[in-house]
C-alpha positions as CSV (number, residue, x, y, z in Angstrom):
1,M,-4.5,-9.2,-6.2
2,N,-2.1,-11.4,-5.8
3,Y,2.0,-10.9,-6.4
4,L,2.3,-9.4,-10.2
5,A,-0.7,-6.9,-8.9
6,H,0.8,-6.0,-6.3
7,A,4.1,-5.7,-7.1
8,Y,2.4,-3.4,-11.0
9,L,1.1,-0.9,-8.5
10,S,4.1,0.2,-6.9
11,F,5.1,3.0,-7.9
12,S,8.1,3.1,-6.2
13,E,10.8,0.7,-4.9
14,G,10.2,1.1,-0.6
15,Q,6.3,1.1,-1.7
16,L,7.3,-2.2,-3.8
17,A,9.2,-3.5,-0.9
18,G,5.9,-2.8,1.5
19,N,2.7,-3.8,-1.2
20,M,5.0,-7.6,-0.9
21,I,5.4,-7.5,2.4
22,A,2.1,-6.5,4.0
23,D,0.9,-9.7,4.4
24,Y,3.2,-11.4,6.5
25,L,3.6,-9.0,8.6
26,K,2.3,-7.4,12.2
27,N,1.2,-4.7,12.7
28,R,3.2,-3.3,15.0
29,D,6.4,-3.9,13.7
30,R,5.4,-1.2,10.9
31,A,6.4,1.8,12.5
32,A,10.1,0.9,12.8
33,L,10.0,0.6,9.1
34,P,11.2,4.0,6.1
35,A,7.7,5.7,5.1
36,E,7.7,5.1,1.8
37,I,7.6,0.8,2.8
38,Q,5.1,2.8,5.3
39,K,3.0,3.8,2.1
40,G,3.6,0.7,0.4
41,I,1.4,-1.3,2.5
42,R,-0.8,1.0,3.2
43,L,-1.4,0.8,-0.6
44,H,-1.7,-2.2,-0.4
45,R,-4.9,-3.1,1.7
46,E,-6.4,-0.2,-0.5
47,I,-6.2,-2.3,-2.6
48,D,-7.2,-5.2,-1.1
49,T,-10.0,-3.1,0.1
50,F,-10.7,-1.1,-3.4
51,T,-10.6,-4.7,-5.1
52,D,-13.2,-6.9,-2.5
53,A,-15.4,-4.5,-3.3
54,H,-15.5,-4.4,-7.1
55,T,-18.6,-5.4,-9.0
56,E,-16.7,-7.1,-11.4
57,V,-14.6,-9.3,-8.8
58,H,-17.9,-10.4,-7.1
59,A,-18.9,-11.1,-10.9
60,A,-14.9,-13.6,-11.5
61,K,-16.1,-14.8,-7.8
62,K,-19.2,-16.8,-8.5
63,I,-17.2,-18.5,-11.1
64,F,-15.0,-20.4,-8.7
65,S,-17.2,-20.7,-5.5
66,P,-18.9,-23.3,-6.5
67,L,-15.9,-25.7,-6.3
68,V,-14.2,-23.2,-3.5
69,R,-16.6,-21.1,-1.5
70,L,-14.4,-18.7,0.2
71,Y,-11.4,-19.1,-1.7
72,S,-12.6,-18.0,-4.6
73,G,-11.2,-14.3,-4.5
74,A,-7.4,-16.2,-4.2
75,F,-8.0,-17.8,-7.3
76,V,-9.6,-15.2,-9.3
77,D,-6.6,-13.0,-7.8
78,V,-4.6,-15.5,-9.7
79,S,-6.7,-15.0,-12.6
80,F,-6.3,-12.1,-12.8
81,D,-2.4,-12.0,-12.7
82,Y,-2.4,-14.0,-15.0
83,F,-4.6,-11.3,-17.4
84,L,-2.2,-8.7,-16.1
85,A,0.6,-10.6,-17.4
86,Q,-0.3,-11.5,-20.8
87,R,-0.6,-7.3,-20.6
88,L,2.9,-6.8,-19.6
89,A,4.3,-9.8,-22.0
90,Q,4.1,-7.9,-24.9
91,K,6.0,-5.3,-23.3
92,D,9.9,-6.2,-22.2
93,F,8.6,-8.7,-19.5
94,K,11.2,-11.0,-18.3
95,K,13.4,-6.8,-17.4
96,L,10.6,-6.2,-15.4
97,T,9.8,-9.2,-13.8
98,Q,13.9,-9.4,-13.3
99,N,14.1,-5.8,-12.1
100,I,11.3,-6.9,-9.4
101,Y,13.4,-8.9,-7.6
102,K,15.8,-7.6,-7.5
103,D,14.8,-4.6,-6.1
104,L,13.4,-6.6,-3.0
105,W,16.3,-8.0,-2.5
106,K,17.8,-4.0,-2.3
107,N,15.5,-4.0,1.1
108,K,16.6,-7.2,2.5
109,A,17.0,-5.5,5.4
110,F,13.4,-4.3,6.0
111,L,12.0,-7.8,5.2
112,P,10.1,-10.6,7.1
113,D,11.6,-13.6,7.6
114,N,8.3,-15.7,6.1
115,F,8.5,-13.2,3.0
116,K,12.2,-13.5,2.4
117,L,11.4,-17.1,2.7
118,V,8.6,-16.2,-0.7
119,L,10.6,-14.5,-2.0
120,E,13.7,-16.8,-2.8
121,K,10.8,-19.7,-4.1
122,M,9.5,-16.8,-6.3
123,E,12.6,-15.5,-7.9
124,K,13.9,-19.2,-8.3
125,D,11.1,-20.0,-10.8
126,D,10.0,-16.4,-11.2
127,W,6.7,-16.9,-10.5
128,L,5.8,-13.3,-11.7
129,F,7.5,-14.1,-15.0
130,N,5.5,-17.3,-15.6
131,Y,2.6,-15.9,-14.6
132,Q,1.6,-15.2,-18.3
133,N,1.2,-19.1,-18.7
134,D,-1.4,-21.3,-18.5
135,W,1.4,-23.7,-16.5
136,G,2.5,-21.1,-14.4
137,I,-0.9,-20.3,-12.7
138,D,-1.9,-23.4,-12.9
139,Y,1.2,-24.4,-10.6
140,S,-0.5,-21.4,-8.5
141,F,-3.3,-22.4,-8.2
142,R,-2.7,-25.9,-6.7
143,N,0.5,-24.2,-4.2
144,V,-3.2,-21.7,-3.8
145,S,-5.2,-25.4,-3.2
146,N,-2.3,-26.4,-1.0
147,K,-2.1,-24.0,1.6
148,A,-6.0,-24.1,2.0
149,K,-7.2,-25.7,5.2
150,Y,-10.6,-26.7,3.9
151,L,-9.8,-27.3,0.3
152,D,-9.7,-30.8,-1.6
153,I,-6.4,-30.5,-3.3
154,R,-8.0,-32.5,-6.3
155,V,-10.7,-30.2,-6.8
156,P,-10.6,-29.5,-10.5
157,I,-9.7,-24.9,-10.8
158,F,-7.7,-25.0,-13.4
159,E,-10.1,-26.4,-15.5
160,V,-12.9,-24.1,-14.3
161,F,-10.0,-21.1,-15.4
162,L,-9.5,-22.7,-18.7
163,E,-12.9,-22.9,-19.5
164,N,-13.7,-19.7,-18.5
165,K,-11.1,-17.8,-20.1
166,S,-12.8,-15.1,-21.8
167,A,-15.6,-14.5,-18.9
168,L,-12.9,-13.9,-16.1
169,K,-10.9,-12.3,-18.9
170,S,-13.5,-9.7,-19.4
171,H,-13.6,-9.2,-15.6
172,F,-10.8,-8.1,-15.0
173,D,-10.6,-5.7,-18.5
174,V,-13.1,-3.6,-16.7
175,F,-12.0,-4.2,-13.3
176,F,-7.8,-3.5,-13.4
177,P,-7.9,0.0,-15.5
178,E,-10.0,1.0,-12.7
179,L,-8.1,-0.4,-10.6
180,E,-5.4,1.6,-11.5
181,A,-7.0,4.7,-11.7
182,H,-8.0,4.4,-8.0
183,C,-3.7,3.3,-6.4
184,K,-2.5,6.9,-8.8
185,N,-4.8,8.4,-7.6
186,F,-4.7,7.1,-3.9
187,I,-1.1,7.5,-3.6
188,T,-0.5,10.8,-4.7
189,Q,-3.0,11.5,-1.6
190,I,-0.9,10.2,1.0
């Protein structure tokens, strides 16, 4: 999953920090972190494991894989953040995203420097809030494309997203409630 889903599926401020920094942290640095942040890191990895094994995610990847092959999972993650943002936009979504940034900065002492740089950009451009917009997802797709080593940035990935939006949403609608329930169960067991 992408940033919004990882943030949303965190159940405490410490878990939020851990969930968001997991990909920016070396394993050897984990032990020095507070227990709640370590739970967030474990939760992040559990989310990724569950997501990677889910049949709806495999089906969604097939939409993107003819164009982007191994990068299809990254584009599914971004697409699913769009649908989550659409769902959350019915609530006070702006306040929710602002609170995520604020809660992350409260844990500044534990954030790796490389994540702090990302968080500055994320907050400045309000990535989490803008996932609800087509142009926000197009921006995110371009970011993924620009970071990918073996991907032609001219690939019309956003157009594929628009053409397959209803199919992607169907996959999300089945997958995400199962992921959410799995995360709630997982966090009570660790």
